[in-house]
N, C-alpha and C positions, 0 to 999 in steps of 0.2 A: 605737527596739527596731520599731515598729512598721513605720517605713519599710525594714527588714531583711525583714520578717517577710513585707512585699509583695514586695519582688525577689526571694525566695527563692519564694513563690508563681508570680509571675509566670516566673519561669526552670524550676520545675517544670512550669509549663501549658504550656512553648514543649517541653521537651523529653519530656513526654507525646504532644503533636501530633504531634511529628517522629518519635517514635516508634512510631504508629499508622502513619502515611504509611509511614515506612520497610516495616514488616513487610507493610504492605498492596504495595505496586509491586514487590517483591523476588520471584522466580518460584518456585516451591515446589520448583524440583531443590535451592535454597539455602536452605531450611528445614529446622536441625536438630532433631532430638530427635520434637518432635510434628508434625502437621499443622500447614499454613499456619492452617486457621481457630482452632485451639486455641491460635496463636500469638495469634491478635489475642484472643480472648479474656481471657487472659492479659493482656498490655500494657493493654488497655480496662479492666478489672476492677481490677488492681495500679498506678497511672498511674505513681509511682515504680520501685518495685520491679520491675515488669513488665517495661519498658524498660531498668533495669539487665539483667534477667536474661535480653534479648532479647539485647541486645547481646554480655553475655557467653558464651550457651548456644546460644541459635536461630540468632541469624543466621552462615550460613557464609560461610567464606571466597572470595573470588573466584578461582577457581586459575586454571589454562591455562582459553583458551577456548575454546570448543568448534566445534571445525574440521568443518568440511562436506566431502566430499569427493566427487570424483568415483568412482563404482563402479572405473574401471580405472586410480585413482589412489592408491587404499586398498588397502595392504599384506593388510591383515586378509582383505578379498574377496579377491585374488586369490590367497591362501594358501588359502583355503575352495574356490575352484571345480577339479572334478578335474582329473586327469590325461586322461583320457578324454575329458574336454567339449572340453577344446582337441585334442584329436586330431581328435575330430568337426569343430571350429570350423575348422582349417587344412583339413580332407579339402573340405567344403562348399566354401571359399576357392576352394583350387587347381581344381575342378570348375569351379566361375562364371569364374574367368579362362580355363581353356580354352574353356567357351561362347563369353568375350567376345572368345578369340583368331582361334576359329572366324566367329564373325560379322562379325571386320576383315577376315578373310582372303575372304568372299564378299562384301564388299561392293568390295574392291580389285578383284575378279574377276569384271564383271559379265556379264549369258551374250549372246550378241550376239543383235542386232533379228532374227524372223524374215524372210527376203528374202518381200518379195510377190510373186505370177506374172501378176495382171494385175490391171483395176479392176474385176473383180466381187469380189475377194478383200476389198478394205477396203470394212468396213459404213460407209453413213451417207455415200456419195461424191456421193447425187445420181444413180445412177443406177438406172431405174425400167425400164428395157428388158430385158426376161433374155437378148436376143442379143448383151446389150454393146455396145447405141449408148442413146448418152445422149438423153436427151427435149429437142428441139427444138424454140427457143417463142418 
């Protein structure tokens, strides 16, 4: 009989420790009924009964995992966007595309260089003589 009580005490202790750890590591969103701190107190103060209550009442089921989505993939977010905001955004994109097309057309048609009339027109040629003759050295 003593062996049976010793085995039951060991099983109860293992169950108690397991419920404490399980309650501590669960996210607060999976605790039903009361807060996480209250469940910790219940499990610690009522060793076996608190563990049974935790598994029956307090521990929430793991439902569908929470999926994180980008805003453009979230139908709820897209539904909340107003039609006027979409129209404003479309108008801005259209104007930017027009500006880009205009810049591209300007890059395709470069302006011809200005023809020079003589050696005095180009700065930095080494001509120091105002009469148009170079310095002979």
